[in-house]
N, C-alpha and C positions, 0 to 999 in steps of 0.2 A: 442433477447429481451434486451432492454436497460433499466436499472432501472431509474425511474423518480426521479428527484431531488425534495426534499421537499422545502417549501417556505423559510425556514432558509438558506438552501444551495444556492438557487437562489439569495437571497439578498446578501450573502457573496461574491458569485462569480462575481456579477455585481456591487458591491461597495456601497450598501445601509447599513446604520447603523441602525439596528432594533433589539429591545430586545424582545425575545419571551416570552410571558406570558403563552400561551397555544399553542397547536400544530398549530392552524391557527389564533391565536390572537397575535398581536404585538404592543408594545409601540414604537411610532415613535418620542418621545420627543427629542431624541438626533440627529435627522436628520434635515437638513435645509429645509426651505419652497421650495426653488428652486428644490432640489433633490426629495422632496415628490411630487411636481407638475409633474416632469418628470415621476415618478413612476405611478402616477394616470393616466396620459395621456397614458402611455404605456399599463397599465392594461385595460383601456377603449378600446383602439384600438384592443387589443387581445380578447375582449369580455368577460373579467373576471368581474364577479359581486362582488363588495366589499362594505364594510360599514366602514366609517371613522367618528369617533366622539371624540372630545377632541383631545387626542393624540393616541387613540387606533384604530388600523386597523384590521378589521375582514375579512378574506379571505375564499374562498371555501375550502372544505375538500380536494379536489383533485387539486394539483398545475398544472400550465400550463406547457406543454412540452417545455423544453429549446430550442429545435430546432425551435419551433414556435415563442418563445419569442425573440430570438436573432435578427432576421431580423427587428423586431419592435424597438428594442433598438438601432439598428444601423441606426439611423436617418440620413437624408441628412445633411451634414455639420458637423457631429460629428467628433471629433478627432483633434480639435484645442487644442493641448496638452499644458501642463503647460509651463510657461517660468519663468526664474529666477526672483525672487522677485515679481512675479505677485500678489501673495496673502499675505496679511498681516496676516490673520488667516488661517493657513494651515488646520484647522479642517473644513473649509467651502469650500472645493473643489467642483466645479460644475461638476457633473458626465458627463453632455453632452459635456464638453470641454476636456474630456479624451477619448482616444481610447477605443472602445467597449470592447475589450478583456483584457485590462490591468487595467481598473478602479478598479476592486476588489483588485488587488495587491497593487495599490497605496494607497487605503484606509487602507489595513492591515499594510503596512509599516508605515503609519502615526501612527497607533495604537501602533506599536512596537518601535516607536521613531527613525525611519529613514526618515527624512523629504525629500521628493522628490522635485526636481525642474524641472524635465522634464521626460516624458515617451512616449513610442511609442510601439504599439503592433506588428510592423513590416509589417502589412498588407499582410502577406504571401509572401513578396518580399525581406525582409531583416530580420536579427535577431532582436527580440524584445529587447528593452533597457530601462533602467531607470537611471536617474542621481540623486545623492544625494549630499548634501553639504559636503565640505571637512571635517567638524567636525562630519559628520554622520557615520563614521567608515565603509567605503565601504568594506574593507577587511573582517570585521566581518560579514557583511551582505552576502557577497559572500559565506563565509563558511556555513552560515545558509541555503542559497539556495541550496548548494550542499548536505547538510544533508537531505533536502527535496527531493532530487533526481533530481535537475535541474542543469546541468552543466552550468558554466558561466565564464566570465573573466572580470577583472577590467581594464579599460583604465584610467590610472592616467594622466589626461590632465593638461595643464597649464591654468587651469580655476578655478573659485571658487567652482567647483563641480567635482565629479568623476562619470564616466559612467560605468554601469555594463551591458554587453551584455549577453543575455540569449540564450544558444544554445538549443532552442526548438522551436516548431511551436506555432502559436498564440492560437490554440485551447487548448493546454496544459496549457496556462496561467490561464484558469478558474480553473483547478485542483490545480494549484499552489496557487491561492488565497484562496481556501478552505483549503489547507494544512497550509498556514500561519495563518489562523484563529485559528488553534489548538495550536499555540505557545503562551505560557504564557510569558509576558514581563519579569517576574522575572527570567525565565530560561536563559536569555541572559547573566546573570552574571556567569553562570556555563559553564562547558566544552561542546564542541560539542557532545561528547559521551553521556553526560547526556541528552542533548536535543533529540538526536536520540533515546535514550531509552524511554523517555517520549512520543514521537510521536509514537513509536511502541505500547505502551500501549493504546494510543488513537485509533489506527487502530484496535488493538485486540478487544477493547470494541465494536467498530462499527460492526465488523464481528460477534461477539457473539450475536448481536441483529438483525441479518438478518435471517429470517426463511429459512428452506430448509431440511426437513426430506427426507429420501430415497424415490426416485421417484418424488420428488417435488423440485428439486434443481434449478429451473429457476431463482429465485430472487438472490440467493447467487452466482450463476454462473455469472449473469449479473454484480454484484458488483465486483467480482474478475476479470472478464475480463476487465472491465473499468480501474481498478487499475493496472493491469499487462501490458496492451497494450502499454503504453509509454516506457516500458523498454525491449521490445522484437522486433525481426525483423518480426515475423510471429506468428499469433495466430488464431486458429480455434476452433469451437465446432464440434466434430465429430458426426457421425450419431447416436451415442449411448448417447450423451450428455456430454461426457468428454471434458474438456478444455485442449487443447494441444498447447504449444507454444515453440518457440526456439529462441535462441539469440547467435550470433557469437561475441566473444570478441577478439579484436585486430586482428591478422591474422586468428584466428580460427583453427590453426593447432595443437593445444594441445589436451588434453583429452576431451571426451564427457561425461558430467555428467548429470544424471537425478535427478531432485528434485520432490518429489511426496507427496501429501497429498490428503485427500478425502473431498469433498464438503458437503456430507450429514451428518445429525445428526440422531441418532437412533430413536428419536421421535421429534415431532414438539415442538418449543418453546411455552411457555404459553404466550398468548397476554398480553401486559401490565406488564409483570414481571419486576423486578428490579434486577440489579446485586449488591450484597452486597460485600463490600471490607473491609478486616481487616488484617492488618499486611502482606500485600502482597498476601493474599489468597482471591480469588474471588469465589463466589457461587451465585446461583439464589435463590430468595426468594420463587419462585414457579416453580416446575418442573425441568427438566434437565438444566444445564448451557450451554451445547453444545460445551464445550472445546474440546471434541472428535468429529471432529478434526479441529475445527476452529482455535485452537491454532497452529496446523501445517500449516494451510493455511496462517496465519499471518506471521509465520517464513519464508515461501517461498516468500511471497510478500516483506518482508523486505530484503531478500537476493537478489531479483531482483533489488531492489533499490541500495543495497550496491555494487553489482557486477558492476554496471554502473560506479562506482568510483574506481574500483579495478584494479590490474595489471594482473588479470587472462587472460591467452591466451588459448582459446579453445572454446567449444560450450556447452551451457546448454540447456537441454530440460526440460520444466516445464509440469508436468502432474497432473491435478486436476480431480480426478475421481468422478463418481457418483455411488450410490447404493453399496458402500463398506460395509455398515452395514448389508446388506441382502445377503452376500455371495461373496464379491469381484467382483460383476457383472461388474461394469464399467471397472476396470483394465483388466479383462479377455477378454474384447471386444476391447481393443486398437489395432489398426492395427499393425501387426508385423513389417511392413516396418519402422514404426516410431522408433522402438527399435533396428534396425540392427546395428547401429554404436555406441550404448551406451557402454561406458567402465565400468561405475559403477552407481548404483542407491542408493540414500539416501532418505528414507521414513521418514516422521516426524509424527509419529502416535503411540507413545508408552507412557504409563502412567509413572508417577514418574519422577525421575531425574537421570541422569548419566548412563542410560542403552544404550548399543550398542547391539541391538538384532541381533544375527547372525544365529539363527535357530528357527524353530517352534517346541517347546517342546523338543528340544535337538535331535530330530530324523530326521528333515527335514532341511538340511543346506541352508542358504541364501547366504553364501559365504564361502571361505576357511579360514583356521586359520590364514594364513599370512595376508590376507586382514583385518580381524578383529583386529589383533595385530597392523597393520599399523595405523588404526584409533585411537586406544588407545594411540599410541606413539605421534600422531599429537595432540591429546587432551592434553597430558601432556606438550607438548611444547608450546601450544598456549592458553590454558585456565587455570583458577585457580580452576576448578571444576574437581572432580574425575569422570572419565568416564571409564566404564569397560564392556567387552563383557559378554553377558548372553543369555540364551535361553528365548524365549517369546512365545506369542500366534500368531494367524493368523492375517495377514494384507495384504495389496497390495504387500508388500515385497515378499510374496510367489509367486505371479504371475511373477514378474521380475526375480526372481531366476529360475523359471521354463523355462525362455527364455535363461538361461545361463549367466545372468548378475550378477556380483558380487554386492550384495545388503545388506544393513543393515537398521534397523528401529531404530530411535533415540527417546529417551525420550523427551517429550515436556511439562511436568509439571502437567498434569491433574491426578486426582485420583477419584476412585468410579464412573467411567464412566458408562453410561447406567442406572443411578439411579438419584433420586431426590436429592441425597447427593453429587453429583459431585462437585469437587472443582478444582481450578486451581492455582498453584503457579506461578505467573506471572514472578517472577525473574528467576525461573528455565526455564520457556519458553524462556525468552530472552537469557539465557545462551546457548541455542541450536543454536541461531544465531551466537554466538561467536564460537562454535565448527565448524559450517559450514564455517565460514570465514577462520578458520584454515585449514580446508580440502581443500578449494580452493587455499589457499596459498601454500599447499604442494601437489597440484593435480598431479604434475609430478611423485611424489613418488608412488601415487596410480596407475597411468597409468603403471608405470614400473612393478608393481606387477601383474597387470591384463595381460599385454603382456607376461610376463614370464610364467604365468600359462597357457595362451593359447598355447604357444609353447610346454609346457609340457603335454598338453591335460587335465589339471586340471580345474575344474569349476572356 
């Protein structure tokens, strides 16, 4: 199952500037007549019934499938890309003269103040590329693209413009356009770390608004799979509904680390609820917030993006389980072969902040003492947050430990889970990303402890 894009997402991904008034009602006053004509022609060809009056566009409740829409948008002769100095008013780019998969990116770059003079989506034959004027700060833009998870390089040519080559396939350009739409132009004056954190919060909020109670995880699984796929080598949904993925970094000869969270919430989200935000604490105005464990899912997705830019040498296995809230069902059904080579497992599903859970209730160990102490030492070296080993409750960690894997469960910022009073400290949630970055930085130390204990016959 692939989650359908809503109308707002489709417009952003394909370059139209539309202001949403209601879910299926848009103000088109900022779009040009030429681009609106192209939109209306495309909707008509797709059989979409719409109403347009004044500047208001009313669309059907259910959006068109993007896989159906794309061939319609990819009209014959499309892709006569921009040329230097062609447009006096860069806000009036003609979408039909831009390559199909890169038009959304061009529009977003104009919004952010990076004037493009050339673009090409690569046509799946060469790397996609964009050129901006010399005064457009190509280096800054390249760093922004890397924050968004897109590797790229700048070719500083002896021309009045710089070209940025994107190391990605053209299908991923649509996702990049959507990611760029989340960037506030004011953020560009801040550090890349600040931008990365703000984008994390945007992703976290998106995940908190996707339904998926135990046994009904289809929609959240589809969203997570789509976000994770560009950053892994292989991804599957197993026969029990768990999402399993893996990625080899560099030579892949280093440690094998598992990252785990669960997809399900203990109860379904209340339709139409709103997330209330105050001083970094989020809560739902109706029903449960769902931070248990969407917060953990967000951390794992962020790590997948961060690891793509890291120096980690090894392999990561990503495990997003189902039915955790009704007895660790999904984790207990993961095929054993997927776990055979795992050196250590890090679960992101603990309330509060600063906890490294090393046992269930103090009587069922998840790891040995040396392993927990190593994580504490890494936290002290790499973060400004106090992390300490402690006993905790049941979680998927229990399953991985039963397979003989050194495992811990990390705090991710939520409190009062399983109640209508659930809250999420989003800063604490993001601090967990920082700890995991430190863990991967010192992954060799972790592997050394694991190997020593295996030789000694200790868990």
